[in-house]
N, C-alpha and C positions, 0 to 999 in steps of 0.2 A: 120515497125510497123503493117501495114495492113496484111502482110503475117503472122506475129505472131498471130494476132487476128483471122485470118482465120483458122490457125492450131489449136488454142485453141477451136474454135467453132466446128471444126471437131473432136476434142479429140485426135489429134496427135501433137507431137512436134518432134523436131530434135533428141532428145535423144532416143525416141522410135525407130526411123529409124536406128540409130547407134546400138542400142541394138539388133534389129532384125537381122541386118547384122552379128553381133557378134554371135548370137545364131545359125544362119545358117552356120557358119563356115567361113564367109568372114571376112577379117580384122584381121586375126590371125597373130601371130608372127612367127610361125613355117613355114618353106618352104614346099611347097606341095610335092616336091620330097622326103623329109623326111617322110611325112605322107604316101605316096605310098609305100616307102620302108618298113616301119613297118607294113603296111597293108598286103603286099605280104608275109612278113615273118610270120605273124600271120596265114594267110591262108595255107602257106606251112607247118607250124608246126601242124596245125589241120589235114592236109592230112597225114603227117607222123604218128601222134599219132593214127589215126583211121585206117590206112592201115597196118602198120607193127607191128608184135608182138614180134620181137626179142629185147632183152635188149639194144643193142647198138643203134638201131633205136629209141627206146623209150627214151633213155637218150638224144639223139640228138634232138628229137622232143621237149622234155621238156626244154632243154637248149635254143633252138630257140624260144620257147614260152616265156621264161623268158626274153630273150633279147628284143623281140618284146614288151612285157609289159613295160619293163624299158624305151624303146623308147617312148611309149605312156605316161609314167609318165613325161618324159622331156617335151613333147609337151603340156600336161595338165598344167604343171607348168608355161610354157611360156604363155599359154592362161589364166592363173590364174583361172582355172576351178578346184576348190578344190574337189568336189564330184567325178569327173572323175579321178583325181589324186589319191585319196584314193582307188577307185575301182581298178584301174590298179596296184597300189602298192600291194593291197591284192592279185591280180592275179599273180603278179611277185613273191610274197612270196610263194604262193601255187605251182607255176611252179618250183621254186628252190627246194621245198620239193619233188616234183615229180622227178626232176633230181637226187637228192641225193638218193632217194629210188631205182631208176633204176641203179645207178652205184655201188650199194652194191653187 
């Protein structure tokens, strides 16, 4: 009880600490290898899209970007982060649109 009273006087409680860890990315459900894999695929797709002008490379870059975004959608769903889920879902739809435009 004294610890609770001290925390209340300081304006902090245990829920704030847990929420801060969650916002900083700690305590998430997705494995860190999965996060790194989709991060590297996103960087690779950006490199391909900004470097190569040929249609096959552009189509591959957009496909890789879409896969990366869908991976981040899965991670956001596991973290129950709805704004990030919707943002990545929108990027995935735009990436698939870019892929379809380049394979025509």
